N, C-alpha and C positions, 0 to 999 in steps of 0.2 A: 391407474395409480390407486388401486383398491386399498393398499396397505395404509394410505393416509386417511381413509375414511372420508366422510362428508366434510364440507367446508365448516370451519369453526370460527366463531366470533368470540374472542377471549375477553377476559376482564383484566384490569391492571391495578396493582396497588403500588404506590410510591411513598416510602417513608423517609423522612430526613433522619440521618444518624448523627449522634453527638460525637463525631470524630474530628480531630484537629490535625492529624498527621498527613503527610504528603502522599500522593498516589504511589510513588515508588515504595515508600515505607509500608503502605497497606498491601501492595501487590506481593511483598515478601511473604505474606502469610498465606497466599493462595497459589503462588507460582508453581508449586510442586503438585497441585491438584490436577486430575486428569483433564486434558484439553483446556488448560487455563489460557486466557488471552488478556492482553493489555493494549488497548488502543490509546496511545499516549500523546496527547496534544499539550505538551508542557511549555510551549513557546507562544508568544503573541496572543495572550489571552483576550485582548480586546478586538481581535479580528478573526484569525484562522484557528487559534488553539484554545477556545474557551472550555471545551469539555474533554474529559478523559473517561474511558469505560473499561471495566474488567469483569471477568466472570470465569466459570469453570463448570464441568460436568454438564454438557449439553444433553438435551432430550432427544435430539435427532442429528445425524451426521450424514452428509452427502460427500462422496468421494468418487472421482471419475478418472479414467485413462482412456483416451480415444472415445469409442462409443460404449465402452464397458463401464457401467455405473453401479456403485454399491451404496445402498442406503441402510443405515443402522438406526433402528428405533427401539430403545429399550434393550432387551436381550435378543431381539430378532434382527436378522440381516436379510435384505432383499437385493437381488441382482437384476439389473435392467440393461437393455441395450438401446442406445438412442443418443439424442442430442442433450448434453448436460444443461444447456440454457433452457430447454423446454422443461426439464425436471425441476430446475430452480424456479421456473415460472409456476409450475404446479404447486410446489411447496409454498411459494409466496402467496398464491391465491387461496391455499387451504387455511393458513394460519394468519388471521387478521385481528387487529385490535383498533377499534374506533374510539377515540377519546378526545376530549377538549383540553386535557392536561398538557401544558406547555413547559413544565419544569425542565425537561430534557428533550432533545431532539430524538434520542434513541433510548428505549427502555427495554428492548428485547427483540430478538430476531436472529438472523444469520450473521456470523463473523467468519471470515476466511479469505481465500484468494481465488482469483481467476488467472491462470497462467497465460502468458503471451501465446502459447501454442493453441489456445482455443480459437485463434484466428481462423483455423481450418473449419470451424463450424459457422463462420461468418462469411468467408469468401473461399472460392476454389483456388487453392494455392499449392505450389510444389512442396514436397516434404522430403528433402534430400539430406538434411543435416543429421548428424549423429546424436541420437537422444540417449546419451551415455549415462545420465543420472536417473532416468526412468522414474521421475516424480509424478504424482497425480497432477492432472491438468486443472482440475477444479476440486477445491477442498473447502467446504463450508460446514460449520457447526452451528446449530440453532439452540439458543439459550432462552429459557423462560425466567431465569433469575440472574441479575447482574447488579454491579455497583456502578454508579455514575458520579462524577465529580465536576462541579462547576468552578472553574478557576477564578472567575470574576467574583463570585459570591463566597468562595472558599467553603462550599458546603458539599456534604456527601449525601447520596440518596441510594436507598435500597429499592430496586425495582423487581416486582414479582408478577409474572403473567400467569393466568390460569385459563386453560382451554378445556378443563373438565375431563382430562383423560390421563392424568398422571398423579399418582399418590405418593411419589417419592421425591417431590420437590424439596430442596433445602428450605428449612423453616427460618424465620427471622432469628429465632433464638440460636439455632445451630450456626448461622453465619456470624452472629455477634460473638459467639464463643470462639469460632475459628479466628476471628480478627483480634481476639484477646481484649475485647471491650469489657469495661465494667460500668457501674452506674454513673461514674464521672467521665466516661469517655474511654479512650483507648489506654490500655495499660502500658505505661512508659517502661516498666521493668521488662516486659516481654520484648519490646522493641529493642532495648539496649542489649539484651542478652541473646538475641537471635544471631547465631553464628553465621548465618547466610546473608546477613544484612548488607555487608560490604566486602569488597576484596581489596587487597593491597596491590597498587599499581607499581610501586617502587620507583626508585630513581635510576636504576641501572636497566636500561631497555635493551633487550636482546632482539636483534632484527629477525623477523620471520622470513621463512623461505616461501616465496610465491612462485607458482607456476602458471603461465598463461596458456590459453588454448591457441594463441598466435605467437610466433616469433615477431620481434619488432619489424624485421624485414618483410614478413608476410602481411603484417597489419598495414604497413605503408603501401605495399603492393595492392592490397584490397582498396585502400583509399583512392589510389590512382585509377583502379578499374572503375570504381564508382564515379569518378570524375569523367571517365570516358563515356559512361552512360548519360551523364548530364550534358556533355558536349554534343552527344548524338540526339538529344532531345527526348530521351526516354523519361527522365525525371528532372525535377528542379533541385531536390535534395533527398538524402537518405541518411538514416541513423545507423552508424556502424559501431559495434562494440566488441570488446574483448573480455573474456572471463578468466578470473584468477582463482586458484585453488591453494589451500594450505591446510595443514593439520592444526588442531587446537588441543590444548590440555586444560581448558576451563569449561565450565558448563555453558550452554547457550545463553542462559540468563545472566551469568556473570559477564559474558561478552556484551550483551545488550546494555547492562548497567554502565559499562565503560563507554560504549558508543554514545549513549544519551548524555553523558557528561561532556564528551568531546564535541558532539555534533547534535545538539537538541534540534528537533524539527517539528513542525505543526502536524505532520501526518505520519508520525513514527508509530511503530507497533512491535509487539512481541507475541508470537503465536507458539504455544507449547503443544504442538500436535503430537500424536502418538508415535509417529515414525520419522518426524522431522521437526525442526524449529525454524521460524522465520524471525530474523532480527533486522529491523528496518528503521532508517532515519530519513524517510522521504520528505522532500520539501514541496512535492507537487501534488495537487488535487486533480484527479481524473474527472469524477462526476459527483456532484452533490444535488440532492433533490429534497426540498421541503414543500409539501403540498404539490403544486404543479410548477413551482419555480425551479429551474435547472441552472446549474453553474458548472463551468469547467475553467481551469486555470493553467494553460500551457506555459512551459518554461523553455526559452531558447536564449542562448547567450550566457557565457560563463567566463569569469576571471577569478584567479586565486586571491585570497586575502593576503595582504602584505605583512611584512614583519613589523611595521610601525604605521603610525597615522599617515605619514607622508606617502608611503607605498600604497596604503589603502586608497588614499585620495587619487593617486595616479591610476590605479586599476579601475576605480569607479568611473572616472572621467573617460578612460579608454573604452570601457564597455558602453557607456552612454553615447559616445561619439562613433561607435563602430557601425559603418554602413552594412558590413557583412552580417553582423549579428541581428541588426534590425530587419534586414531582408529575410533572414531565416525565420524570425518570429512572425513577420508579416505573412509569409507563406503558410505557416502552421495555423495562424489565426483564421485565414481564409478557409483552410481545410476544416477546422473545427466548427466554423460557422456553417459550412455546408453539411457536416455530419449532424449538428443539432437541428438544422433546417429540415431534415428528413422526418423528424418526429415532433417538432415544435410548431406552434401556431404561426401562421404567416405574419411577418412584420414584428414578431416579438424577439427575434434573435438579434442581439446587439453587443458590441464591445463596450463594456462599462469602465475598464481600465486597460491602458495599452502601454507596453514597454516600461512598466514600473520597475525600478531597481530595488531588489530585495537583498538584504545582507544576512548571510549565514556564517557559521563559525569558521568555515574554511574557504568559502567561495562567495562571489557576488553573482546574481542572476538577473536577467530581464524576464518579466512575467506579465502576461495579459489575462484579463478576466472576461469571459464571454457568458452571457446569460440568455435564457429564453423561457417560454412557458410551454409545457408539455401538452400536446393535444389530448383530449379526453379519450380518444379511441386507442391511445397507446399507454403502456405501463412502463415500469422501470426496467424490466428485462428487455423490452423493445428498445428503450433508450440506450441501454448498455450495448446491445448488439449493433445499433446504428453507429456507435462511436468507437467500438472496440476493434483493435487496441488503440490507445491514444495516439493521435497524429504527431505529437511532439517527439515520439520515440520510434516512429516508423519512417516518415518522410512524405514527400508530395510529388506526384499523386500517390495515394496510400497503397493501392494494390500493387502497382509496379514496384514501389519501394520495398514492399514485403517480399516480392519475388526475388529482388536483388539481395536482400538480407539473407534469404535462404541460400542463395548462390555463394555469397562471399563469407558468411560466418560459418565456422566448421562444426559448431555444436548447437543443439536446441537451446533456446533461451529459457525455457521453463518459466519460473516465476518472474524472472527479470523482465521488466517493462510490461508485465501484466498488471494486476491491480489487487490491493488488499483493503479491506474495510468492512462496513456493515450494510445489511439489508434489513430494515426495520419492519416489525409487524404493522406499524402505522404507515408504511410505504415511504418513509424517509430513508434516504441512502446517503452514504458518504464513502467514497472510494479514492484511494491514492493511486499514483503511478508508482509501481514497485521499482524505484531506483534507490541508490544508496542502501541496498538491501543484501543481507547475507543469508544464505540458506545453509543450515547445519544438518548434516545427516551422519549419525554416529560421531566420529571425531574428525570428520571432513567438513571444511567450510568453503563455500563458493560465493563469489560476488562478481558482478559484471559492471563495466563502465563503458560509456560510449559518447558519441557526439554527432551532430548534424554535419554532413559533408555537402558542400555547395561548390559552385564552379570555381570560386577563388579561394577555396580551402588550401592551406599549406600542410602537406602530410605530417611534417615534424611537429607543427603547432597543434594539429588535431590529436596526434599521439600524446603530446604533453598534456592536453586538456583532459584526456581520460585519466591521467595520473593525478591531476589536480582534483578531479572529482573523487578519486579513490583515496585521497589523503586521509580523511577521517576514518574510513574503514580500515586502512592499513594500520593507522595508529592504534585503533581499538584492539588489534591483535598483539601489539607490543606490550610487554610486561616487565 
């Protein structure tokens, strides 16, 4: 990895900015910049969604497909062959910042995604599905300048990292100018006159045309086949999904703005990468690391939101009383405990919350929280590989479930049920499970929805659950 040079210990500057506008309003000013990103935690500011981050113009880009890896650094491109996890590890070890500053958990580092199909670099698995979209498996951009927002304190911070090798970093003055800030804060005139600030959703909704990679008949048949594997003792549960496709006539960011209004989520994001865009409103955390403290939050169990308070109460009580949903969650909690136990100190892995009901705009979920302390001989990439992909979206046992997913699903999952988030220069990470996520390539949009199949699953009900989960995504396309 000579192109990276020797390991670098960087310096960090964090300045509070006199801005009072919302993250969405601020991101309007940078969303057209090259490789702009928005890690958008606009809900539950007291627990899961305290911070949001955004940036643009990375100094280094890593993109891979299979074993073919491209690294772009400045104006130079480097081509490698190998394991993308190992290259991520090399980059993470090269760029480090040690600091006692705790204003923000993330002030610079990699932002991007790990696709589900990177499972082939974790386990030996069949690969018989049609990879029709041909998207990168791994796509991470590394930023030495970004903006962070603390939703609790309602404060903005400009974070600038310096590794002594780049002379074209955006200056504080250029960023302030881009944001339209003046000596009194942000210019209201610019915000109000920005034609891209909002879109009209209208009252007359035109139904979109969705095409699934399954017919309903074939999806029900796949569920029954999965149940046969369960009865035979191969697995206890498996996550099966269907993928929808539609054409769009709005920009990916306009699509994201509508989705975040309909379905705000604590692990939402918008990635404006060069050849595709990621629009996500994920409610699920895959992995968080602060220091040596590790957390994962699997979701199992879903009910739709009702049309009124009475219906809501009925669905909440139904989910809390469901033996099937609790059994699903218990299996995945055991799986995740085992995954964390591979790299965490003995006796530190524990379930700190179990089967907590969480309310979202269109669904109710059961969620558990599992925590542990990472052994000093392992790093964050070791942790990711030990747990990837997340057990809540594969099944149990994990490897056999993934083999069955490959058999029963017709197309590659790509980004769906992979992970999106950040890898910090300070070794903090926060990654979601890429569900409730739309991939936009040209004017084609794709999203996938699924559910856990167990012995007493009813195929029609499981099919309906996928549509419940898709509700917010489908509504975001209607205009």
